[in-house]
C-alpha positions in Angstrom: 6.5 74.8 -6.6 9.5 73.0 -5.1 10.2 69.5 -6.3 11.6 68.5 -2.9 9.7 65.9 -1.1 6.9 67.2 1.1 5.7 65.6 4.3 2.8 63.3 3.8 2.5 60.8 1.0 5.5 61.0 -1.4 4.9 59.6 -4.9 8.6 60.1 -5.9 10.8 57.1 -6.5 13.7 57.4 -4.1 16.0 56.4 -6.9 14.9 59.5 -8.8 17.8 62.0 -8.7 15.4 64.8 -7.7 14.7 62.9 -4.5 16.5 64.6 -1.6 14.7 62.7 1.1 15.8 63.3 4.6 15.9 60.7 7.4 12.8 62.4 8.8 11.1 62.1 5.5 11.9 58.5 5.2 10.5 57.9 8.7 7.3 59.7 8.1 6.5 59.4 4.4 7.0 56.1 2.5 8.3 56.6 -1.1 6.8 54.8 -4.0 9.6 52.2 -4.0 8.8 51.4 -0.3 5.2 51.0 -1.2 5.9 48.7 -4.1 8.4 46.7 -1.9 5.8 46.2 0.8 3.2 45.2 -1.7 5.5 42.6 -3.3 6.4 41.1 0.1 2.8 40.9 1.0 2.0 39.1 -2.2 4.7 36.5 -1.7 3.6 35.9 1.8 0.1 35.0 0.6 1.3 32.5 -2.1 2.3 29.6 0.3 -1.0 29.8 2.1 -2.9 29.8 -1.2 -0.8 26.8 -2.4 -1.6 24.9 0.8 -5.3 25.7 0.4 -5.3 24.4 -3.1 -3.4 21.3 -2.1 -5.9 20.6 0.7 -8.8 20.8 -1.7 -7.3 18.2 -4.0 -8.1 14.6 -3.2 -5.5 12.1 -2.2 -5.9 8.9 -4.2 -5.0 5.5 -2.6 -4.5 3.1 -5.5 -5.4 -0.5 -4.6 -3.8 -3.2 -6.8 -6.7 -5.7 -6.1 -10.4 -5.7 -6.7 -13.1 -4.3 -4.4 -13.8 -6.7 -1.6 -10.2 -8.0 -1.3 -8.4 -7.8 2.0 -6.2 -4.9 0.8 -9.3 -3.0 -0.4 -11.0 -3.4 3.0 -8.0 -2.2 4.9 -7.5 0.7 2.5 -11.1 1.9 2.8 -10.8 1.9 6.6 -7.6 3.9 6.4 -9.1 6.3 3.8 -12.0 7.2 6.1 -9.7 8.1 9.0 -7.2 10.0 6.8 -10.0 12.1 5.3 -11.0 13.2 8.8 -7.5 13.9 10.1 -6.1 15.6 6.9 -9.2 17.6 6.2 -9.1 16.8 2.5 -10.9 14.1 0.4 -9.3 10.7 0.2 -10.5 8.4 -2.5 -9.8 4.7 -3.3 -9.0 3.7 -6.8 -9.0 -0.1 -7.5 -6.7 -1.1 -10.4 -6.5 -4.9 -10.3 -4.6 -7.0 -12.8 -1.1 -8.3 -13.7 -0.4 -9.3 -10.1 -0.5 -5.7 -8.9 1.8 -4.3 -11.5 -0.9 -2.2 -13.3 -1.5 -0.2 -10.2 2.2 0.0 -9.3 3.1 1.3 -12.8 0.3 3.9 -12.6 1.7 5.3 -9.3 5.3 5.1 -10.4 4.4 7.4 -13.3 2.4 9.9 -11.2 3.6 13.2 -9.9 5.6 12.9 -6.7 3.3 15.4 -4.9 1.8 13.0 -2.4 -1.6 13.1 -4.1 -1.3 9.6 -5.6 -0.2 6.7 -3.3 0.1 3.0 -3.7 -1.2 0.4 -1.2 1.7 -2.0 -1.8 2.3 -5.5 -0.5 5.3 -7.8 0.1 5.4 -9.6 -3.2 5.0 -6.4 -5.2 8.3 -5.3 -3.7 10.0 -8.2 -5.4 8.0 -8.2 -8.6 11.2 -8.2 -10.6 11.6 -11.8 -9.6 8.2 -12.7 -10.8 7.6 -10.6 -14.0 10.0 -9.9 -16.8 10.5 -6.4 -18.3 8.7 -4.4 -15.6 8.2 -0.8 -16.6 9.4 0.3 -13.2 11.9 -0.6 -10.4 9.9 -2.3 -7.6 12.0 -0.5 -5.0 13.7 2.4 -6.7 10.6 3.8 -8.4 8.8 4.3 -5.0 9.1 6.3 -1.8 8.2 4.4 1.3 5.7 6.4 3.3 4.2 4.3 6.2 3.5 0.7 7.2 -0.2 -0.2 7.6 -0.8 -3.9 8.3 0.3 -7.5 8.1 -1.4 -10.7 7.3 -0.7 -14.3 6.1 -2.1 -16.7 3.5 -4.4 -19.6 4.1 -5.3 -22.8 2.1 -9.0 -23.3 1.6 -11.2 -26.1 0.2 -14.9 -26.4 -0.3 -17.0 -26.9 2.8 -18.4 -30.1 1.4 -14.9 -31.4 0.3 -13.8 -34.7 1.8 -10.4 -33.0 2.3 -10.1 -31.9 5.9 -6.3 -31.4 6.4 -3.3 -30.4 4.3 -2.2 -34.0 4.7 -5.4 -35.1 3.1 -4.8 -32.8 0.2 -1.3 -34.0 -0.2 -2.5 -37.6 -0.3 -5.2 -36.8 -2.8 -2.7 -35.0 -5.0 -0.3 -37.9 -5.1 -3.1 -40.4 -5.9 -5.1 -38.4 -8.4 -4.6 -39.2 -12.1 -5.1 -35.5 -12.9 -3.2 -32.7 -11.2 -5.1 -31.0 -8.4 -6.0 -27.4 -9.2 -5.2 -24.6 -6.8 -6.4 -21.0 -7.4 -4.8 -17.8 -6.2 -5.7 -14.2 -6.7 -2.5 -12.4 -5.5 1.3 -12.7 -5.9 1.6 -13.9 -2.3 -0.7 -16.8 -3.0 1.5 -17.7 -6.0 4.6 -17.9 -3.8 2.8 -20.0 -1.1 1.4 -22.3 -3.7 4.8 -22.9 -5.3 6.5 -23.5 -2.0 3.8 -26.1 -1.1 4.4 -27.8 -4.4 8.2 -27.9 -3.7 7.8 -29.1 -0.1 5.2 -31.8 -0.9 6.8 -33.1 -4.1 3.5 -32.6 -6.0 2.7 -30.6 -9.1 -0.7 -29.0 -8.7 -2.1 -26.9 -11.5 -1.9 -23.2 -10.6 -4.9 -21.2 -11.6 -4.4 -17.4 -11.6 -7.3 -15.0 -11.0 -7.5 -11.2 -11.1 -8.4 -11.1 -7.4 -9.3 -13.2 -4.4 -13.1 -12.7 -4.6 -13.1 -14.4 -8.0 -10.9 -17.2 -6.7 -13.3 -17.9 -3.8 -16.3 -17.8 -6.2 -14.7 -20.6 -8.4 -13.8 -22.6 -5.3 -17.4 -22.4 -4.1 -18.6 -23.4 -7.5 -16.3 -26.5 -7.6 -14.2 -25.2 -10.5 -11.0 -25.6 -8.6 -9.9 -28.1 -5.8 -8.4 -25.5 -3.4 -7.5 -21.9 -3.1 -4.7 -19.9 -1.5 -6.1 -16.6 -0.2 -5.4 -14.0 2.4 -6.2 -14.8 6.0 -9.1 -12.3 6.2 -10.9 -13.6 3.1 -10.4 -17.2 4.1 -11.7 -16.8 7.6 -14.7 -14.9 6.4 -15.6 -17.8 4.1 -14.9 -20.3 6.9 -17.2 -18.6 9.4 -19.9 -18.3 6.8 -19.7 -22.1 6.2 -18.8 -21.8 2.5 -15.2 -23.1 2.8 -12.9 -25.0 5.1 -9.4 -23.8 6.1 -6.7 -26.5 6.1 -3.4 -24.6 6.6 -1.9 -21.1 7.2 1.4 -19.8 5.8 2.6 -18.0 9.0 5.2 -19.4 11.3 2.7 -19.9 14.1 -1.0 -20.6 14.2 -3.3 -17.6 14.1 -5.1 -16.6 17.3 -8.1 -16.1 15.0 -8.1 -19.7 13.9 -6.1 -21.7 16.5 -7.3 -25.0 15.1 -5.8 -24.4 11.6 -2.2 -25.8 11.5 0.7 -24.1 9.8 2.1 -25.5 6.5 5.3 -26.2 8.5 3.5 -28.6 10.7 2.6 -30.8 7.7 5.8 -30.2 5.8 8.8 -29.3 8.1 11.1 -29.1 5.0 9.0 -26.2 3.7 10.7 -23.8 6.2 8.0 -21.3 5.5 6.9 -18.5 7.7 5.4 -16.2 5.2 3.6 -13.0 6.2 2.6 -10.2 3.9 2.8 -6.6 4.8 0.6 -3.9 3.5 2.2 -0.4 3.2 1.7 3.0 1.7 4.2 4.1 -1.0 4.4 7.1 -3.2 6.3 7.9 -6.4 10.1 8.4 -6.0 11.4 11.9 -5.4 8.6 13.0 -3.1 9.6 15.9 -0.9 10.6 15.0 2.6 8.1 17.3 4.2 5.2 15.7 2.2 6.4 12.2 3.3 6.6 13.3 6.9 3.1 14.8 6.9 1.5 11.7 5.3 3.5 9.3 7.5 2.4 11.1 10.7 -1.3 11.2 9.6 -1.3 7.5 8.7 0.4 6.4 12.0 -2.1 8.6 13.9 -5.0 6.9 12.1 -3.7 3.5 13.0 -4.2 4.3 16.7 -7.9 5.0 16.4 -10.2 2.2 17.7 -12.6 2.5 14.8 -9.8 1.7 12.3 -8.4 -1.1 14.5 -11.8 -2.7 14.7 -12.1 -2.7 10.9 -8.6 -4.2 10.6 -9.6 -7.0 13.0 -12.7 -7.8 10.9 -10.2 -8.2 8.0 -7.9 -10.4 10.1 -5.1 -7.9 9.6 -2.7 -6.8 12.3 -1.8 -3.2 12.6 1.8 -2.6 11.4 3.2 0.7 12.7 6.3 1.7 10.8 7.4 5.2 9.9 8.9 5.9 6.4 12.5 4.9 7.5 11.3 1.8 9.3 9.3 0.7 6.3 12.2 1.2 4.0 14.4 -1.0 6.2 11.6 -3.7 6.5 11.1 -3.8 2.7 14.9 -4.2 2.0 15.2 -6.9 4.7 12.1 -8.8 3.6 13.1 -8.7 -0.1 16.2 -10.7 0.5 14.1 -13.5 2.1 11.2 -13.3 -0.4 13.6 -13.5 -3.3 15.3 -16.6 -1.7 11.9 -18.2 -1.2 10.9 -17.5 -4.8 14.1 -19.1 -6.1 13.6 -22.1 -3.7 10.1 -22.5 -5.1 11.5 -22.6 -8.6 9.3 -19.7 -9.8 10.5 -18.3 -13.1 9.6 -14.7 -14.2 6.7 -14.7 -16.6 
């Protein structure tokens, strides 16, 4: 029998010296090398799709630096619900409160930069190096900005039954009292606002730190502290329920949600404070650009949905639409101002 290739299926490797395949043979009958090459290409073509399917089945985790019930937590859960629908993969919320948000930030900074673990960061966390010594991460360099989410301000609260009705009343009481007034806070932003108030008013209230704003409000209602500095959403919710009274906001203008509550600047012009906190999504540094783009687009699309906007409104949080590049610019610009305010307030890293 001749060992020349026959028409039909040829099992001979075309690299074999016995192969004398003609152009007609190559056209009609694939050799073993051709068959193996096609199989390999087909296998490689299947791998990206398989990888994408595996990625879509893994949950995205949004790490919240504050306890359940906090303003950031409410905003995050509203976002998670919309993202889960738009991305077609599970989105879970992981609350990791403590150490002024640094526990959560450190966890995300150590995570794989695959877009599966993301941080719900806030303004003061971006300048944490000015507040906390020996951070195990770089507040800016260790993270990849992904997308802006929302913005809010801080508000001073007293008990509903307190004789203090304005920030001027609180100032007078602080100056007259033999014991320092106690003011609680449950977030880094609250600490900055409290310190700025102390500087502007010339008083030295005792700052009481809590793991989160809900605990701060619990102690305020129980009479364990004289006042509290909390986010606008938490404060207004307590005010509407009749459990607390708002006496000042930290923004540069009165809030449309509470037009009768004056700004701190109205009581203390020298305070020069117009302090708003942004909430933003960040991932670990070195995320791939296509992953950032995909998440950024999904988040910004979610922010346009009426259901999410309604949830934000209940949390007294304004929607902040910033893409990854815009968020990076906003963080760097805000950091200069926040660090100046921290120095002005005389806050020393702990």
